[in-house]
N, C-alpha and C positions, 0 to 999 in steps of 0.2 A: 442242434442246428441252429445257425446265425440267421438273425432277421434278415429279410431281404433288403439290400440296399445298393443303390445303383453305383455308387463309389467303390463298393468291395467289387462288384462285378467287374469294373472296368480295371481294377488293378489286377484282379485275376486273370484276365483276357489278356494284358497287356505284357504281363510276367511269366504268363502260361506260354505264351508264343515265343518269347524270348529263351525260355527254359527249354522248350520242346526244340528249337534251331539248334543249340548247342548239342543238347543231348542226343538228336538224331545222328549227329557224327562221331563223337566220341565220350558221351556221357558226361555225369557232372550236372546235369539240368536241375537235380534236386537241391543245388546249392542255391537255386533261385526261386524254385516252386515251393519248396519247404518255408523258408522264412517269409516268403508272400501270404501263405496261409495262415501262418502264426501270427502275422503283422495284421491281419484284417480280424483278429480275436479268437481264433480256431484252438482248442487245447491241443497239446502237443501230440497225444494218441491219434485224436480225431484228423489232424494235419497230416499225419504220416498215413493212415489209411486212405484219407480222400486223395492224397498225392499219387499214391497207387493206383488208384481208380483211374485218375487223368492220365497219368504217364504210361499204364497200359495199353490206352488208346493212342497215345504218341509213339510208342516203341511198336506199336503194329503197324501204323503208318509208314514209318522210316523203313521198316523191314521190308513191307511191302515194296516201297519205291526202290530200295536196293536189290530185292528179288527180280524186278522187273528189267533192272539194268544189267542184271546176270552177275551182280556181285556176290552172290549168295550160295554157298555148296550146300544143296538140301541133303545130300546123303550123309553127309556130316553133322550138319545142325539138327536133322531129323533123328539121329541116333541119340544126340546130346540133349534134345529137348525135355523128354521124360525125366531124366536125372537132374537137371536143372530145377525144373519145376518141383519135384516133389523134395529137394533138399531146400528149396525156397521155403515152403510149406514148414518146414522142421525148424528153420532158422527162425520165422517169425514166430512160431509155437515157444522157442526158447527164450526169444525176446520178451515175452510176457511174463516171464517171472526171474530173468536174469539181466541185470545192467547192462545196456548196451557200451556204455563208457569204457567198460573193461577192454575192450578190443581198440580204442584209441592210439594208444602208444604203437602197437604193432602195426596198425593201418599208416600211421606217418612213417615209420621205418620202411615199409613196404614202397609207399608211394615215392619217397625220395631215390629208392634204389630204381625205381622204374624209371623216373626221371632222367637220373644220371647216366644210364645203360644206354637211353633213348638218346641223348644228346652225346656221349661219348661215340656211338656208333654212327657215323654220318649217313652212310649209305642203307642202314637198315631200314627195311621195309619200303624199300623203292621198287624191288622186283620182287614178283612172288617164287619162292624158291620150294615151295610144299611139295612133298612128294607121299606116296602112300605109305602111312604109319604101321610100323612094325607091330607085333603084339603088345610089347611092354609099353611102346609109346602111346599106343591107343588107350592104354589102361591109364598111363600117367596123364595124359590130355584128358580122359573122362572125369579123373579124381580131382584135377585142378579146375574144371568147369563147375563141377557138382559142387566142391568147396566155395567156388564164388557165387554160386546159386544160394547156399546156405548164408553166406556173408550179406548177400542183398536183403534174405527175408529178415535177418538178425539186426544189420546196422543200415546197408545201403549205400552210404556214400563212396561214390568213385566205381562203382561195380563196372560200370561201361567201361572204364579206361582197364581195368583189371582183366578184364574179357579181351578186349582190344590188344593189351600186351600179351597176354597167352598166346593169342593167334600168331603175333607176329613172332614169338620165340619158335611157334611151330613152322615157319615158312612163308607165312601169308604177307601179301604187300597191305600198305596202309588201308586203301580202298576195301579190298577183300575183306580185311579184318574187321574193319567198321560195319560191314554188309551183315556178316556173319554175327558179331556182336550183338547186333541190333533183335536177331531173330530171337538169341539165347535170352536177350535182357528181356525180351517179351514174356519169354518162359518165366523168369525169376520175379517180374513184375506180377504176373498173373497167380503164381503161387502165393506170394504175399499177400495179395489183393483179397484172394479167397479166405484166408484167416481173419483179416481185418474185417471182411463183410458178415462172418460168422459171429464176430465180437461185437457187432454194431459199432465199430469205429470209423465209418465212412459218412460224410456229408455227400449224399447224392446230388443235391441241387446245386451248389458250388462245384463239385467234383465234376459234374457233366458238363459245367460252363467252361470248367478250365480244360476238359478234354477235347471240348469243340476248338479252343484255342490252341491245343497241343497238337492237333491232328493238322490243323494249318502249320503251325511251326515245323513240326517234323517232316511234313513234305516238302516244304521250301528247303530246310537245312540240308535234308539228304540228297535233293536235286542239285543244291550249290554245291556239295562236296563231291558229288558225281561228275559234274561240270568241270570244276576246279581240280579234281584229281589227288594224287598222292600228296605232294609237297604241302596243299592246304590242310588236309586232314593231321598231317605230322605237326604242323605248327600250331594249331588247335589242340592237338593232343597234348603237347608241351606246356601250352598255357594253361589249360584246365588242370592238369597233373598239379601244377606249382600253384594254382589257386586251392585246390583239396588239400594241398600239403599245408598250407599256411591257414585256412579253415578249420583243420582238424588239431593243428598245433594251438591256435586261437582256443579253440573249445575246451583242450587239453589243460591249457594253462589255468584258464578260469575255474575250471572243475578243481584243480590241484588248491589255488588259492582259496576257494571257499569249503 
């Protein structure tokens, strides 16, 4: 555990709020919160676990805000929640003995496809076209979301964006996709957090401080998205996806060089 320091507390509060504001809508908050925890001197494994503690509170807050606004399909996410939770625990377990960097090239490719597809389909996600799924589509939908849950436990960067994209593929509009993705992202955060807690890789003092700032950032971010609507969510989704591509590409290049 880090020694108590007011400057560390201020950094964690400020960057935690900003991370949660963005994450509340389209995911990608870990791009800000994890480097913030690393920057104040936290070991990588401890930073990941502490971030999961804080982001669990953040995703729960934004999920609650979207739920109250009527942008969450409880029947759908209720069925998917346990699958995503269990697979996230499995992913975090695998990450303890398998290098997460193995997935980096694949993540870059998938994120690039996601962004190109979103840019190419101008009116995509503007209107909800979701209809009741056939058995086959329901199985595919469940498998894809469970796979993303595993990915969140194993690596994590861009989980919210992947979930949002899958929901869009099945006919949700951007706002509805954002709401449902946050509930499922809470499930994956919770699953991974459970394993980090068992392994003793959570700094509860700074984690709870960041959690408080993330609760505030998530509430404001979700409220802002609900007020601004579909076009705002789509624009932010494209920006965050582009940043995720650049960040993962940079990390992979540095890894290859060294």
